[in-house]
C-alpha positions as CSV (number, residue, x, y, z in Angstrom):
1,M,0.1,-0.1,0.0
2,S,1.4,3.3,-1.3
3,P,1.7,6.0,1.9
4,V,-1.1,8.7,2.2
5,P,0.7,11.9,1.1
6,T,1.0,14.6,4.0
7,A,-0.5,18.0,3.5
8,S,3.2,19.6,3.1
9,A,3.6,17.1,-0.1
10,R,0.2,17.8,-1.4
11,R,0.8,21.8,-1.0
12,R,4.2,21.3,-2.9
13,R,2.5,19.3,-5.7
14,L,-0.4,22.1,-5.7
15,G,1.9,25.2,-5.2
16,W,3.9,27.2,-7.6
17,P,6.2,24.9,-9.7
18,K,10.0,24.9,-9.5
19,R,11.0,24.3,-13.3
20,V,11.8,27.1,-15.3
21,F,9.6,25.7,-18.1
22,S,6.4,25.1,-16.2
23,Q,6.7,28.5,-14.4
24,V,7.2,30.6,-17.9
25,L,4.6,28.5,-19.5
26,L,2.3,29.4,-16.3
27,M,3.3,33.1,-16.3
28,Q,2.7,33.4,-20.2
29,L,-0.7,31.3,-20.2
30,A,-1.7,34.0,-17.2
31,I,-0.5,37.2,-19.5
32,A,-2.4,35.9,-22.4
33,T,-5.6,34.9,-20.5
34,G,-5.4,38.8,-18.6
35,V,-4.7,40.3,-22.0
36,T,-8.0,38.6,-23.8
37,A,-9.9,39.6,-21.0
38,L,-9.1,43.0,-20.9
39,A,-9.0,43.3,-24.3
40,T,-12.7,41.7,-24.6
41,G,-13.8,43.9,-22.0
42,L,-12.5,47.0,-23.6
43,F,-14.3,46.0,-26.8
44,L,-17.7,45.1,-24.8
45,A,-17.7,48.5,-22.9
46,P,-17.9,50.9,-25.6
47,L,-19.8,48.5,-28.0
48,S,-23.0,48.8,-25.3
49,S,-22.5,52.3,-25.6
50,Q,-22.2,52.4,-29.3
51,L,-25.5,50.2,-29.4
52,D,-27.5,52.7,-27.2
53,D,-26.5,55.7,-29.7
54,Q,-27.6,53.8,-32.8
55,A,-30.8,52.9,-31.3
56,M,-31.4,56.8,-30.2
57,R,-30.3,57.8,-33.5
58,R,-32.5,55.8,-35.2
59,A,-35.6,56.9,-32.9
60,L,-34.7,60.1,-33.6
61,A,-34.4,59.7,-37.3
62,I,-37.9,57.9,-37.3
63,A,-39.8,60.7,-35.1
64,Q,-38.2,63.4,-37.7
65,T,-39.7,61.3,-40.6
66,T,-43.0,61.1,-39.0
67,A,-43.2,64.9,-38.1
68,S,-44.6,66.0,-41.4
69,P,-46.5,69.2,-42.0
70,E,-49.5,67.1,-43.1
71,L,-49.4,65.2,-39.7
72,A,-49.3,68.6,-37.9
73,A,-52.5,69.7,-40.2
74,D,-54.4,66.4,-39.2
75,V,-53.7,67.6,-35.4
76,T,-55.1,70.9,-35.7
77,R,-58.0,70.1,-37.4
78,T,-59.2,66.5,-36.0
79,R,-59.6,65.1,-32.4
80,P,-57.6,62.8,-30.8
81,T,-59.5,59.4,-31.3
82,A,-58.4,55.7,-31.7
83,D,-59.5,55.6,-35.6
84,G,-58.3,59.1,-36.3
85,P,-55.9,59.9,-39.2
86,V,-53.2,60.7,-36.9
87,Q,-53.1,57.2,-35.2
88,R,-53.5,55.6,-38.5
89,E,-50.3,57.1,-40.0
90,A,-48.4,56.8,-36.6
91,E,-49.3,53.0,-36.4
92,R,-48.5,52.7,-39.9
93,I,-45.2,54.3,-39.7
94,R,-44.4,52.1,-36.4
95,I,-45.2,48.7,-38.3
96,A,-43.2,50.0,-41.4
97,T,-40.2,50.7,-39.1
98,G,-40.2,48.4,-36.3
99,A,-40.3,51.0,-33.5
100,E,-41.6,50.0,-30.1
101,Y,-44.2,53.2,-30.3
102,I,-44.8,56.3,-32.0
103,V,-46.8,59.1,-29.7
104,V,-48.1,62.1,-31.5
105,M,-49.0,64.9,-28.9
106,D,-50.2,68.4,-29.4
107,D,-48.8,71.6,-27.8
108,N,-50.5,70.7,-24.4
109,G,-48.8,67.1,-24.3
110,V,-52.0,65.4,-25.0
111,R,-51.5,61.8,-27.0
112,W,-53.1,61.9,-30.5
113,S,-51.4,58.2,-31.1
114,H,-50.2,55.3,-29.0
115,T,-49.8,51.9,-29.4
116,S,-52.8,51.3,-26.6
117,P,-55.6,53.1,-28.1
118,S,-57.0,53.5,-24.4
119,E,-54.0,55.9,-23.8
120,I,-54.9,58.4,-26.6
121,G,-56.3,61.7,-25.2
122,R,-54.2,61.6,-22.3
123,I,-51.2,63.4,-21.0
124,V,-47.9,61.9,-22.0
125,S,-46.0,60.4,-18.9
126,T,-42.6,62.0,-19.6
127,D,-41.8,65.9,-19.9
128,P,-42.4,66.9,-23.4
129,S,-41.1,70.5,-22.6
130,V,-38.3,70.4,-24.4
131,A,-39.6,69.1,-27.7
132,L,-42.3,71.7,-27.8
133,S,-39.8,74.4,-27.1
134,G,-38.3,73.4,-30.5
135,R,-35.4,71.3,-29.7
136,E,-34.8,67.6,-30.5
137,V,-34.2,64.9,-27.7
138,M,-32.1,61.9,-27.6
139,E,-32.2,59.6,-24.3
140,I,-32.6,56.4,-22.8
141,D,-35.9,56.6,-20.7
142,S,-38.6,54.5,-18.9
143,G,-42.3,55.3,-19.6
144,T,-45.6,53.2,-19.9
145,L,-44.3,50.7,-22.2
146,G,-41.2,50.2,-20.4
147,R,-37.4,51.3,-20.9
148,S,-36.7,52.4,-24.5
149,A,-34.3,54.5,-26.6
150,R,-36.1,57.6,-27.5
151,G,-36.0,60.6,-30.0
152,K,-38.3,63.6,-29.9
153,V,-38.9,66.2,-32.2
154,P,-41.2,69.3,-32.6
155,L,-44.3,68.9,-34.6
156,K,-44.6,71.9,-37.0
157,D,-47.2,73.3,-39.6
158,D,-46.8,74.6,-42.9
159,E,-45.9,78.0,-41.4
160,G,-43.2,76.7,-39.0
161,R,-45.3,77.0,-35.9
162,I,-44.8,74.3,-33.3
163,V,-48.4,72.5,-32.9
164,G,-46.9,69.6,-30.9
165,A,-44.4,66.7,-30.9
166,V,-43.5,63.2,-31.9
167,S,-41.9,60.7,-29.6
168,V,-40.6,57.8,-31.1
169,G,-39.3,55.0,-28.6
170,I,-37.0,51.8,-29.5
171,E,-37.4,49.0,-27.5
172,Y,-34.2,48.6,-25.0
173,D,-34.6,45.1,-24.8
174,S,-33.7,44.9,-28.7
175,V,-30.6,47.0,-28.2
176,R,-29.6,44.2,-25.0
177,A,-30.3,41.4,-27.4
178,R,-28.0,42.7,-30.1
179,L,-25.3,43.1,-27.5
180,L,-25.8,39.9,-26.2
181,A,-25.7,38.4,-29.4
182,A,-22.5,39.8,-30.2
183,I,-20.7,38.3,-27.2
184,P,-20.9,34.9,-28.4
185,G,-18.6,35.5,-31.3
186,L,-16.7,38.2,-29.5
187,I,-15.8,35.0,-27.0
188,A,-15.1,32.6,-29.9
189,Y,-12.6,35.1,-31.7
190,A,-11.1,35.8,-28.2
191,G,-10.6,32.2,-27.2
192,G,-9.2,31.5,-30.7
193,A,-6.5,33.9,-30.1
194,L,-5.8,32.8,-26.6
195,A,-5.6,29.3,-28.0
196,V,-2.9,30.7,-30.4
197,G,-1.2,32.5,-27.7
198,A,-1.4,29.4,-25.5
199,L,0.4,27.3,-28.2
200,A,2.9,29.7,-28.9
201,A,3.7,30.0,-25.0
202,Y,4.0,26.4,-25.0
203,L,6.5,26.3,-27.9
204,I,8.5,29.0,-26.5
205,S,8.6,27.4,-23.1
206,R,9.6,23.8,-24.7
207,R,12.1,25.5,-26.3
208,L,13.3,27.2,-23.1
209,Q,13.0,23.9,-21.5
210,R,15.6,22.4,-23.8
211,Q,17.9,25.2,-23.3
212,T,17.9,25.1,-19.5
213,H,17.7,21.6,-19.6
214,D,14.6,21.5,-17.3
215,L,16.4,23.2,-14.6
216,A,14.5,25.2,-12.0
217,F,15.4,28.9,-11.2
218,S,17.0,28.0,-7.9
219,D,19.2,25.0,-9.5
220,I,20.2,27.9,-12.3
221,S,21.3,30.5,-9.6
222,A,23.0,27.7,-7.4
223,L,24.9,27.1,-11.1
224,L,26.0,30.5,-11.5
225,A,27.3,30.9,-8.1
226,E,29.3,27.6,-8.4
227,R,30.5,28.7,-11.9
228,E,31.8,32.1,-10.5
229,A,33.4,30.3,-7.5
230,M,35.1,27.6,-9.8
231,L,36.0,30.2,-12.4
232,H,37.8,32.5,-10.1
233,G,39.0,29.5,-7.8
234,I,40.6,27.6,-10.1
235,R,44.7,28.0,-10.7
236,E,44.1,27.8,-14.5
237,G,43.2,30.7,-16.7
238,V,39.9,30.8,-18.6
239,V,38.9,32.9,-21.4
240,A,35.3,33.0,-23.2
241,V,35.4,34.7,-26.8
242,D,32.2,35.1,-28.8
243,R,32.1,34.3,-32.5
244,T,33.3,38.0,-33.4
245,G,36.5,37.5,-31.5
246,G,35.1,39.5,-28.5
247,I,36.1,38.7,-24.7
248,R,33.1,37.4,-22.9
249,L,34.6,36.2,-19.6
250,L,38.0,36.1,-18.0
251,N,38.7,34.7,-14.6
252,D,41.1,36.1,-12.2
253,E,44.0,33.7,-13.3
254,A,43.8,34.5,-16.9
255,Q,43.8,38.2,-16.0
256,R,47.1,37.7,-14.2
257,L,48.7,35.5,-17.1
258,L,47.9,37.9,-19.6
259,G,48.4,41.1,-17.8
260,V,45.1,42.5,-18.0
261,G,42.1,43.8,-16.2
262,P,38.5,43.0,-15.9
263,D,37.6,46.1,-17.9
264,V,38.7,44.2,-21.1
265,I,35.5,42.2,-21.2
266,G,33.6,43.0,-24.3
267,R,36.5,44.3,-26.4
268,P,37.9,42.3,-29.3
269,L,41.1,40.2,-28.8
270,D,43.2,42.0,-31.1
271,E,42.7,45.2,-29.4
272,V,43.1,44.0,-25.9
273,L,46.4,41.7,-26.4
274,G,47.6,43.1,-30.0
275,A,48.9,41.1,-32.6
276,G,50.9,38.0,-31.9
277,R,51.0,34.3,-31.5
278,T,48.9,34.7,-28.3
279,T,46.2,36.4,-30.0
280,D,46.3,33.9,-32.5
281,V,45.7,30.9,-30.5
282,L,42.8,32.7,-28.5
283,A,41.1,33.7,-31.6
284,G,41.5,30.2,-33.1
285,R,43.6,31.2,-35.9
286,V,46.2,28.5,-35.0
287,S,44.7,25.0,-34.4
288,G,46.2,22.1,-32.0
289,E,46.2,20.8,-28.7
290,D,48.8,22.2,-26.0
291,L,49.5,25.1,-27.7
292,L,52.7,27.0,-26.7
293,T,52.6,30.9,-26.4
294,V,54.7,33.5,-24.7
295,R,52.9,36.5,-22.9
296,G,55.6,38.9,-21.5
297,S,57.7,36.7,-19.3
298,R,55.4,33.4,-19.1
299,V,55.3,30.5,-21.1
300,L,51.7,29.3,-21.7
301,I,50.1,26.2,-22.6
302,A,46.6,26.7,-24.5
303,N,43.8,24.5,-25.1
304,R,40.6,25.7,-27.1
305,M,37.3,24.3,-27.1
306,P,34.5,25.7,-29.3
307,T,31.2,26.3,-28.4
308,D,27.7,25.8,-30.1
309,D,27.3,29.6,-30.7
310,G,30.3,29.9,-32.3
311,G,32.7,31.1,-29.8
312,A,35.1,29.2,-27.8
313,V,36.6,28.6,-24.1
314,V,40.3,28.6,-24.0
315,T,42.3,27.3,-21.2
316,L,45.5,28.6,-20.1
317,R,48.4,26.8,-18.0
318,D,51.5,28.4,-16.4
319,R,54.2,26.6,-17.6
320,T,57.0,29.2,-16.9
321,E,58.6,27.4,-13.8
322,L,58.3,23.9,-15.3
323,E,60.1,25.1,-18.6
324,Q,62.7,26.5,-16.8
325,L,63.1,23.5,-14.6
326,G,62.8,21.4,-17.7
327,R,65.6,23.4,-19.7
328,E,67.7,23.0,-16.5
329,L,67.4,19.4,-16.6
330,D,68.3,19.5,-20.1
331,S,71.4,21.4,-19.1
332,T,72.2,19.2,-16.1
333,R,71.8,15.9,-18.5
334,G,74.3,17.5,-20.7
335,L,76.6,18.5,-18.0
336,I,76.4,14.9,-16.6
337,D,77.2,13.7,-19.8
338,A,80.1,16.1,-20.1
339,L,81.5,15.1,-16.4
340,R,81.2,11.2,-17.5
341,A,83.1,11.8,-20.5
342,Q,86.0,14.0,-18.5
343,D,86.0,11.0,-16.2
344,H,86.8,8.5,-18.8
345,E,89.3,11.0,-20.3
346,H,90.6,11.9,-16.5
347,A,91.2,8.0,-16.0
348,N,92.9,7.7,-19.5
349,R,95.2,10.7,-18.5
350,M,96.0,9.3,-15.0
351,H,96.9,5.7,-16.6
352,T,99.3,7.5,-18.9
353,L,100.6,9.3,-15.9
354,L,100.7,6.1,-13.9
355,G,102.9,4.4,-16.9
356,L,105.1,7.3,-17.3
357,L,106.0,7.3,-13.7
358,E,106.4,3.5,-13.5
359,L,108.7,3.6,-16.8
360,E,110.7,6.3,-14.5
361,M,110.1,8.9,-17.7
362,H,109.9,11.9,-14.9
363,E,110.5,14.5,-17.3
364,E,107.9,13.3,-19.6
365,A,105.1,13.1,-16.8
366,V,106.0,16.8,-16.0
367,E,105.4,17.8,-19.3
368,F,102.2,15.9,-20.1
369,V,100.7,17.4,-16.5
370,T,101.6,20.9,-17.7
371,E,100.5,20.6,-21.0
372,V,96.9,19.1,-19.6
373,V,96.4,21.8,-17.0
374,G,97.9,24.6,-19.3
375,V,94.8,24.0,-21.9
376,H,92.1,24.6,-18.9
377,R,93.8,27.0,-17.3
378,A,94.5,29.0,-20.7
379,T,90.4,28.9,-21.6
380,A,89.8,30.1,-18.2
381,E,92.0,32.9,-18.5
382,Q,90.7,33.7,-21.8
383,V,87.2,33.7,-20.7
384,T,88.1,36.1,-17.7
385,E,90.3,38.6,-19.3
386,K,87.3,39.7,-21.6
387,I,84.1,38.8,-19.6
388,H,84.2,40.6,-15.9
389,D,80.6,39.3,-14.8
390,P,81.3,36.1,-12.7
391,L,78.0,34.7,-13.9
392,L,78.7,34.9,-17.7
393,A,82.4,34.0,-17.3
394,A,81.3,30.9,-15.4
395,L,78.9,30.0,-17.9
396,L,81.1,30.3,-20.8
397,V,84.0,28.4,-19.1
398,G,81.6,25.5,-18.4
399,K,80.1,25.5,-21.9
400,A,83.7,25.6,-23.2
401,T,84.4,21.8,-21.7
402,V,80.8,20.6,-23.0
403,A,81.7,22.2,-26.4
404,A,85.0,20.4,-26.3
405,E,83.5,17.1,-25.5
406,R,81.4,17.3,-28.1
407,G,84.0,17.9,-30.5
408,V,83.4,21.8,-30.9
409,S,85.7,24.7,-30.4
410,L,83.9,27.2,-28.3
411,G,85.9,30.6,-28.8
412,I,85.9,34.2,-27.4
413,A,86.1,36.7,-30.4
414,P,88.9,39.2,-30.0
415,A,86.5,42.3,-29.8
416,T,84.8,40.8,-26.8
417,L,84.8,42.9,-24.1
418,L,82.0,43.0,-21.2
419,P,82.5,45.2,-17.7
420,D,80.9,43.9,-14.5
421,R,78.1,46.5,-14.9
422,L,75.0,44.5,-15.9
423,V,71.6,45.6,-14.9
424,D,70.0,41.6,-15.0
425,P,73.1,39.4,-15.4
426,R,70.9,36.3,-14.8
427,G,68.6,37.4,-18.1
428,L,71.9,37.6,-20.1
429,V,73.2,34.5,-18.8
430,T,69.4,32.7,-19.9
431,V,70.1,34.4,-23.9
432,V,73.6,33.5,-23.9
433,G,73.0,29.7,-22.5
434,N,70.2,29.4,-24.9
435,L,72.0,30.7,-28.1
436,V,75.2,28.8,-27.3
437,D,73.5,25.5,-26.9
438,N,71.7,25.9,-30.2
439,A,74.9,26.9,-31.8
440,L,76.6,23.5,-30.4
441,D,73.8,21.5,-31.4
442,A,74.1,23.2,-34.8
443,A,77.7,22.9,-35.3
444,A,78.5,19.4,-33.4
445,G,79.4,16.7,-36.3
446,T,80.6,19.5,-39.1
447,P,83.9,19.5,-40.3
448,D,86.1,21.9,-38.2
449,A,83.1,22.6,-35.7
450,T,83.8,26.0,-34.4
451,V,81.2,28.3,-32.4
452,E,82.4,31.9,-31.8
453,V,80.8,34.2,-28.8
454,E,81.4,38.2,-28.9
455,L,80.0,40.4,-26.1
456,H,81.0,43.8,-26.3
457,A,79.5,47.3,-24.7
458,E,78.7,50.3,-26.7
459,D,77.9,52.9,-23.9
460,R,75.1,51.2,-22.0
461,T,74.1,49.0,-24.8
462,V,75.3,45.2,-24.7
463,V,75.8,43.5,-28.1
464,L,75.8,39.6,-28.3
465,R,77.1,38.0,-31.6
466,I,77.1,34.1,-31.7
467,A,78.2,32.2,-34.9
468,D,78.3,28.8,-35.8
469,S,79.9,26.7,-38.6
470,G,76.4,24.6,-38.8
471,P,74.0,24.2,-41.8
472,G,72.8,27.9,-41.3
473,V,68.9,29.0,-41.2
474,P,67.3,29.5,-44.5
475,P,66.1,33.1,-45.5
476,E,62.5,31.9,-45.3
477,R,62.7,31.0,-41.9
478,R,64.6,33.6,-40.1
479,E,61.5,34.9,-38.6
480,L,60.0,31.7,-38.3
481,I,62.7,30.0,-35.7
482,F,61.6,33.0,-33.4
483,T,58.0,31.4,-32.9
484,E,56.7,29.6,-29.7
485,G,56.5,26.1,-30.5
486,W,58.7,26.0,-33.7
487,S,61.6,23.4,-33.8
488,T,63.5,21.1,-35.6
489,K,64.9,19.3,-32.7
490,E,63.5,16.0,-31.2
491,L,61.3,16.5,-28.1
492,P,63.6,16.6,-24.6
493,A,62.7,14.9,-21.7
494,H,60.0,17.7,-20.4
495,G,58.4,17.2,-23.6
496,K,58.5,21.0,-25.5
497,R,60.7,22.2,-27.9
498,G,60.6,25.8,-29.6
499,L,61.0,28.2,-26.6
500,G,64.6,29.2,-26.5
501,L,65.0,31.6,-29.2
502,A,61.2,32.7,-28.6
503,L,62.3,33.6,-25.4
504,V,65.5,35.4,-26.5
505,R,63.3,37.5,-28.6
506,R,61.0,38.4,-25.9
507,F,63.9,39.1,-23.3
508,A,65.3,41.7,-26.1
509,E,62.1,43.3,-26.9
510,R,61.4,44.0,-23.1
511,Q,64.6,45.6,-22.8
512,G,63.6,47.8,-25.9
513,G,66.4,45.6,-28.1
514,T,66.5,43.1,-30.9
515,A,67.2,39.7,-31.8
516,T,67.9,38.5,-35.2
517,V,69.7,35.8,-37.4
518,R,71.8,36.0,-40.6
519,E,74.2,33.9,-42.5
520,A,77.7,33.8,-40.8
521,A,81.0,34.0,-42.6
522,S,81.8,30.7,-41.9
523,G,78.6,29.7,-43.6
524,G,76.5,28.6,-40.6
525,A,74.1,31.0,-38.7
526,E,74.8,34.3,-36.7
527,F,72.6,35.5,-34.1
528,T,72.8,39.1,-33.0
529,V,70.9,40.3,-29.7
530,V,71.1,43.7,-28.9
531,L,70.2,45.2,-25.5
532,P,70.0,48.8,-24.8
533,E,70.2,49.9,-21.2
534,A,71.7,46.8,-20.0
535,L,74.6,48.3,-18.4
536,T,74.5,50.7,-15.3
537,E,76.1,54.2,-15.3
538,Q,78.8,53.5,-13.3
539,P,80.8,50.8,-12.4
540,L,79.5,48.8,-9.5
541,L,82.9,47.4,-8.5
542,A,86.4,48.4,-9.6
543,A,88.1,46.5,-12.2
544,G,90.4,44.6,-10.3
545,A,87.3,43.7,-8.0
546,A,85.2,42.6,-10.9
547,E,88.1,40.4,-12.3
548,K,88.6,38.7,-9.0
549,P,85.1,36.8,-8.4
550,A,85.1,36.1,-12.4
551,A,88.3,34.3,-11.9
552,V,87.4,32.8,-8.8
553,A,84.3,31.2,-10.6
554,A,86.5,30.3,-13.5
555,E,89.2,28.6,-11.3
556,T,85.9,26.8,-9.4
557,M,84.6,25.5,-12.8
558,R,88.2,24.0,-13.9
559,E,88.8,22.4,-10.8
560,G,85.3,20.8,-10.6
561,R,85.9,19.4,-14.1
């Protein structure tokens, strides 16, 4: 046996529905019914007045036709009798026109005609003074025959003298019958209009039901609140754009990653972000998954999902730190490989030295050790004499060791001279490291593989030039290689390439400089980076003090290897 529903359950069932579809349908039906009833009432109200006016005008027209000079002559020459000429003429006209009554009276108000012959010769029941004074009257009034629409006119003889009046009545029940007869048709039309409105309301509500997935208003409100909390709480950027490329939505993380504020909502992407790969990715002009793009100093991964209305939702992930860690991992692995090779080379040298000592070839052993140490010391001294910044000097000494293990000669150009006055030494280390790594990759395996680094200052501007003996860069690709995500190398351990040169150019542009590539004299590629305002106005350290940390760093690198 099913349980008996409680009173509260019955109230919920019979109360206001919760679904958007049901609420909208009921509201639309209520509005359509109310409008139909109002329109019907507004039509019926003047209709009754119009019917009354038509009846009074008709009565007045009959009275005007009846009040002829001949009838006035009969009133003055005869007496009021039931078979007199006035009664006969009035009845003829009454029957012909369908009037309820036609009363002809003399100037004393005595009836000369009436539908009831017994009333002839008596004074009329309503005041005839207005008509006898020469004015016409239209009114709804009650008399001996009940309520009627009346028209009264003066009765004049041939000379225009008023000798009486004619009063004509139209039965008011016939006017009411006309009004009642019009109501069914009017209701039918109103019902048809209401049915069409109800059908339209149902169709619209069904479409709304599909679009809202049959949710209740409270559910929609809760979803909106959850959506706002989710969008602004997640640590991924979310950007929604419409079919024209205008920004519809931008959460807090997307504002941080793109460097914009909430006031950009409603504006086009090209206007907000400017031309570039980031704009192309968000606008859908570049397709694919996990698209790389650089915005400012940030490396972003973008995924774009189209929506049914022609727009799209783009998610952005910040890979800046991960990309830096990945590149450091690549560098570390390269360094480990170089150290492993150094270990083998060191073992070979130690075995050679041991053999010389066992053979008691002491002078040859001394010459061998002096030669090995001298090569490393010469490289370190060459770098520190030209480059006074300790970080850059240490980087190039380490890269020289890696280059030697890969069979590439890494040299410092004679024109190189860089003081220890860098504004952002770590940024320049990143630029030099990226370009040297690329140059070593390009030159490795080529005959007489060489990489040349030149760093010199022009006032406060630093000019970096790195040339290699590799295959070079074709002219048609010299701009493409600076695009995020473009690379000819195999994927590294962290799964992404094509960011090094993009970051180099972005770093140079942030400093107001440039990053370009051309053909080197050796036939390979020559990258040139110009960084204005890269040096401070005055040296931060004296020359000797600058050289000392650089030399110490170089010596440390040398001894570690």
